[in-house]
C-alpha positions in Angstrom: -3.0 26.8 -4.3 -0.4 24.3 -2.4 0.0 20.6 -3.5 -1.7 18.6 -0.6 -4.9 20.4 -0.4 -8.6 19.9 -2.0 -10.1 23.1 -3.3 -14.0 22.7 -3.4 -14.4 25.1 -1.0 -14.0 28.6 -3.1 -12.2 30.3 -0.2 -10.3 27.9 2.3 -8.4 25.0 1.0 -9.1 21.8 3.1 -6.1 19.7 3.4 -6.3 16.1 2.2 -6.7 13.5 5.4 -4.8 10.3 5.7 -5.3 7.7 3.2 -5.9 10.7 0.4 -3.5 12.7 -1.7 -4.4 15.6 -4.2 -2.0 17.6 -6.7 -1.7 21.4 -6.9 -4.9 22.7 -8.3 -7.3 19.8 -7.3 -11.0 20.1 -6.6 -11.2 16.8 -4.6 -8.8 14.4 -2.6 -8.3 11.3 -4.3 -7.5 7.9 -2.1 -4.6 6.4 -2.3 -5.0 3.4 -5.0 -4.6 -0.2 -4.1 -1.1 -1.4 -3.9 0.0 2.0 -2.3 -0.7 4.1 1.1 -0.9 7.5 2.4 0.7 7.8 6.0 0.2 11.3 6.9 -2.3 14.3 6.4 -1.8 17.0 3.5 0.3 14.4 1.0 0.5 15.4 -2.9 1.2 11.8 -4.3 0.7 8.2 -2.5 3.8 6.4 -1.7 4.0 2.6 -3.3 3.9 -0.8 -0.7 7.0 -1.9 -0.1 8.7 -5.5 -0.6 7.2 -7.9 1.6 3.5 -5.7 2.0 0.4 -5.1 0.3 -2.6 -2.9 0.4 -6.0 -4.7 -1.3 -8.3 -1.4 -0.4 -8.3 2.1 -1.4 -7.6 5.1 1.1 -5.4 3.0 3.6 -2.5 5.1 5.8 -0.1 1.6 5.6 0.6 -1.3 3.8 -0.2 -4.6 5.6 2.5 -7.1 6.2 1.9 -10.4 4.2 0.9 -13.0 6.4 2.8 -16.4 6.8 2.5 -18.6 4.1 2.7 -16.0 1.3 4.9 -13.7 -0.6 4.7 -10.3 -1.6 7.9 -9.9 -4.0 6.8 -6.9 -6.0 6.9 -3.0 -4.9 3.2 -1.6 -4.9 1.1 -5.5 -4.4 -2.3 -5.2 -4.1 -2.7 -8.9 -2.8 -0.3 -11.5 -1.4 0.5 -14.6 -3.4 0.2 -18.0 -1.7 3.4 -19.8 -1.3 3.2 -22.1 -4.8 3.5 -26.3 -4.0 6.8 -27.2 -2.7 7.6 -23.8 -0.7 7.0 -22.3 2.3 7.0 -18.7 4.4 6.6 -19.0 8.1 7.0 -15.2 9.3 5.0 -12.4 8.5 6.4 -9.8 5.8 8.2 -12.1 3.0 9.0 -11.6 -0.2 10.1 -15.0 -1.4 9.1 -18.4 -0.5 11.9 -21.2 0.6 11.8 -24.6 -1.2 10.8 -27.4 1.8 14.3 -29.0 2.8 14.4 -33.1 2.3 12.5 -35.4 4.0 9.7 -32.8 4.4 6.3 -31.4 2.6 
C-alpha cells in the first residue's frame, strides 16, 4: 500500500483529506498536530508552521499568521507569544517584536 492512504477498508485504500496524513501501512489517517499543517489531501507527513505563523488546533490545512501585538519566532509554534512590555509588533506575521522608540510607550 502506498503512503498517504489509510487502509481500514480491506479492498480499497482511502486517501487522507487535507488536514490529515498517513504513513505506509496505516489503518487510519492521523490529524496534523498543533504547530503543523497538512495543505493537501494524500500526504504521508505533516509540515511544521513557518516562522511568523502558528496552528493552535489539530487538523488544520494551513497555519495562521501571528496577529499584530504578537510574535511567532520559532518553527512549529502552537500559539503566538504576546510582545513583552516595552516592545511592539504592528503587522501580522511578525517573527520578532521591536523595541519601543524613545518618547513612546
